[in-house]
N, C-alpha and C positions, 0 to 999 in steps of 0.2 A: 311352565306357566299353564299348560293343558289339566296337568296333574293338580295344580295350584286351585286352579278353578274348581276343577271336580270335587277335590275336599273341602271346599268350603273356605279355603284359607285366605283366597284373596280379599274377603271380607274384612277379614280381621287387617291384614296391612292396609285397607280403604280406611275403616275406621282411627285405626292408631296416627296414620300420618295427617289426617282431619284434625284429630281430636290432639296431636302434642304440635302439629307444625301451625295452625290457625287457632289454637284455642287461646292465645293472647286477646283476641276478639271477644267481647261479652256475649253478642250477639249467636255467634259461630258455636262458643263455646256450651251456650244452653241448649242450640239446634244438635249440637254432637252429642251432648250427654244423655238428651232424652227423648227425641227423636231418630235420631241416625241409626241407634241399635234396633228399635223397630221397624224402619224402613229396611234394613240390610237384612235383618233375619224374618221378616214378616211372613214367609212361607212357611217357617217353621213353629213360629208362633199361631198361625193361624190356619195350619194343616187340619185337614180332615181326619185323618190319623193322627190325633194329637201327641207331639212327642213331650217328655217329661223330663225334669231334672233327675238326675242321681237322688235316691231319698236321701241320703247324707248331704248332698248339696243342697236338696230343697231344706231340709232342717236347720243347716247351717243359716239359709238365707231367711228364715223365719225367726230365728233367735236374735240375728243383724236387725230385723226388722223392728223387734220388742226392742231393741237397745235403742235404736234411732228414735222410736217413740217417746222412749225415757227419758233421750237429751232433748227433744221436743217440749216434753210437760215441764221438766226443771228448767229449761231455758227460759219459755215464757216468763216465768215469775220470777228470775235472777234480775240482779241490778244491772245487768245489761244484755238483755235477749237478743241482739242483733248480732252478735257472733253467734252462740249456739244455734240460732236459728238458721245462719247461714251453713253452717256445719251439716245440719241435718237436711237442707238442700242438696249437696254435695252427696252425703249417704245416700240419700233415696234416686239420685241418677245412679250409682253404684250399685244397688239393688236393681235396677233397670237394666242397666250393661250387665251383671253378671247373668240375669236371667236370660236374656238375649244371648250371650255367647256361648253360655252351654247349652241351652236347648237344645241344639243341632248336633251336639256330640254324644253321638248316639254309639260308635265303635272306634276301634283303636284307628282307623282309617282317618276317620273327622277329627281325633286327634292332632294327631300326626299332622293333618292338614291346619289346625289351629296354630299349633307351635311354630310350623314353618310359615305361616302368613304373620306373626307374632314378630319373628324374629328378622324378616326382610324388613318389616316396619322399623325396627329398632336399629337395622344397619343404616336404611336409609336417612332417617333423623341423625345417627351418628358422623355419617360422611357430609351430611349438611351442615352439622355444628361444625367437621375440620374446614371446610371449604370458606365459611361467611366468620366464624367467630373464633377460630385457633389462630394465634400467633406462632409462627412457626419458630421465630427466634427466642422467644420467652417461655415457649411450652406453657402459655395460659389459655383458656377460653374466655371471652370478654362475657362476664355473665351481665354487665351494666347494658348491654345492647342484645342482648341473645334474649329471643322472642319465646324461647320455649319452655324457659323456667331457670329457678335458681339451681347449684350444684346436686342439692339434696333429688332435686326434680328429675334431672338428667340422672343421675346416678342410680334413682329407683328403675328409670327404663332400661337403663344398662343391665342391672341385675335380674331384670325381667328377662333380657335378652340372653344373657348366662344361662340363666335357669333352663329357658327354652332351648338354647343348644345345648346342654348337657342332655337333658332328656329325649331329646331328637335323635344323639348319639345310640340311644336303646330303642329307637324305632325304626332304624335301617337295617339292611340286610349287609352283610360284612363287605359287600364292593360298591353297595351304593351310596357313595358320595361321602365316606368317613372322611377322608383327607382334607376335604373342602370343610366342613364342620369343624374340625380342630384348626385351622388355619383361622376360620372366623371366632372360633373360642380365642383364640390368642388375641386376635384383634379387638376381640370383647373385653379381656382382661388388660390388655396396656391402654384401654381407653380409660379405665376407671382411675388409672393415672392422673391424665387431665381433667376430672370430674371434679378434681380436688373432695370429693367426699371420700372422709377416710374411712368411715363406716363401710359404703357399699366397696371400697377397695380389699377391706379385709375379709368382707363375708365372701366377694365374687374370688378371692386368692383361696380363701379357705376351700371353697366349692370346686376350684381347679386342683388344689391337693388333693381332695379326697377322691377325684375323679381319677389321678393317676396312682393314689395308694390301694383301692378298692377296685377300681372298675376295669381296670386294663391288663390283659394277658401281658406276661414279663416282654416278650420281645415289643410289643405296640409302646410299654411302659421306658422301657430302654430308649426308645426312639424319640419319645416326647422328651423325656428329660434332656436327651442330648441337644433336641432341637431348640428346647426352653434355655439351656445353658449357653448354647451357640449365640442365640438371639440378646443374649443379657451381654455376652462378650463382646459381639459386634458392635453393640449399641450404647458401647459405654460413655461414649462422649455425649450421647441423647440423653443418656440417666445422670450424668454429669451437669447438663446442663440444665436439665429438670427440676433438679434439687436446688438450684441455685435460683430456681423461678418463684414467682407467689405461688403458684398452687402447690410446687415443691416444698416451700418453706411450711407450708401449712400444713402438709401432708406429715412432715418430719417433726414440727412443733406438737402434731396430736400424738403423735409417735412417741415423745419424750415424755406426753404427759400421762400415756397409757401406760409408761413404764415408770414413772411417779420422779423422772427428771425434766419436769417444766421450767427449771434453771435453766437448762440449755437451749431454750427455745429461743429464736432468732426473732420472731416478732411478738413481741409482747401484750397477746390480746387478751389477756386474764382468762382463757378459755377453762381451766380445771376451776378455778374458784366462781367463775359467772354459770357453770352448768350445777355446780354443789348448790350455791346460794338462789337459785333457780328452782331446783329440785327442792331445798329445804322450806324456802315459801309456798311451794305449791302443797306440800305435804302440809304445812301448818293451816292450810285454806281447809283441808280435808278434816282436821284434827278440830276446825273449828264447826264443820257440820257433817260428821262422819254418817249420817244418816242417806242423807240428799244431794250434801254436796253445796256446792254456789253457782254452778252453771259450768257447763263445758266451754273451756277456755277463756271464760270471763277474767281470768287473771293477766291476760296479756292488758288489760286495763290498767293492771298495778305495774307492771313489768316493761310498760314503753313500747308494746306490740308483739312483744317476744313471749316464747312461753318455757314450759320447764323441759321439753326435747324429751321426755319420757311417758310413753304411753300409760302406763300402768299408776302413774304417779297424777297424770292429767286427770282420769278417769275417775280415779279415788277422789280428788279435788273439785270436779265438776259435776259430777253425780253421785258422788257418797258410794256406800256399799250396796246402794240399790241399783246403782248401771253397773256396779263394778261386776255382780254377780252373774250378769246375763252375756257379759261380755269374756267371762272366764269360763263360763258352759258353752259359749262357741268355740272359744278356741280346742276346748277338750272334746267337742264334736268333730273337730278335726285331728287330732293329734291321736284319739284312740284307733279310728280306722288305719293311720298311717302306721301307728305302731305293733297293731295286730299283722300287719303283712310284714314286718321285718324285713323292710326295703332299704335298704342303708343309705341310699341317694335322696329319697323323700324325708326320710328321718332327719338327716342333715340340714336340707332346704328347710326345713319347718324352723328347726331349732335355730336356724341362721335368722330368720324372720324374726322371733321373737328376741333373740339377742340385739337386732335393728332396733326393735321396739323399743329398747332401754333408752336409745340416743336418737328416737323418732316418734313422731305419730302414725301409727298404721290404718287408725279406725276409720279415715277419710283418705286411704291411698288406695288408688283403682289397681294400679300393678301390682302391688303386694297381695292383695284380694284375689287376683287373678292368677297370683301363684298358688293360694289356699288352695283354689279349685283345681289348677290343674292337677296337685297332689293327689286330689280326692277323684280324678278321673284317670289319672295314670294309675293309681293301684286297682282301678276297678277293670280295665282295660290291658292287663298283662299283654306283652308283645313276645315274640324269642328273644331274649334277653343276651345278645351276644357280647355285651360286656361282664356279665357275671354279676351286675350289681344286683 
């Protein structure tokens, strides 16, 4: 705990616990989004020897701010300005949060403290979910009663935890708690199963496999593979019961959709047809006004409250080419320095977030933006990389 306080990691744990567990209350949510980051990091913000963001991170933040301004200007004159203006408020909070989170990350030690603080918060939230919303008989999380959010919200926090866990393994000395982190990583990976978020499950498992294939020396690789195999065999009855549950059925259905066999789905939810139809109709909105779009997520009024579930199509429809260009430039400003470092794990993590963007929105998701900034700081402060990634 003392080390967590010294590195500033405790502030991140406090923020996420308040943000996630109390975010269901609108008053607490606005306090947490706008004021709590400033209160927690006020010493870094108002320090005489002013700390600064990395140039790359600052540039990304400026471009993101331009993106938000464009959303606001187009949203005001749209047919339903409430939706884009609500998104602008959320994205404005993300700008404040990112600035406060990373202004104090000025060395490798501070980065390690941040990763630790985030990971502890995610673990506590998951334990809370298991204690109060997990049905041990049906293996389902009850999202109807869950105050934390829906499956995608919980899934995003899990993925943030997986990323923090993997990168922390690169920040530890050989004998410093790696066994504990490997166990925690397995806990997070298994938690993606009950999150019922197929996208997050695939992304987390992919990152786990990349860690095994690219990062571990042969001896540790063999141990992890053996341990994982043992867990699968020992937990066969759990896995069998899980796939008979509602959450398991949803995962199976979406897997069948992925391989083109939606006829094998048990729950006929029309998942594939619905998503394709939403994307088609949303893209039609873009073609009707390709320069300025129709207003970000204004399509929700046409689709009964839902949206296309594709970041790029949604931005094109909402703001046209004018809005898509700054978003693309922002992504390139993150991707180029990552690619130049030729760091396998950071490249994989970035590409996984881009893949997720094709099945969900990322432009107002704080957990995924934190991952982007973590990657920028991770390549800026390389430590002794014992995993060789």
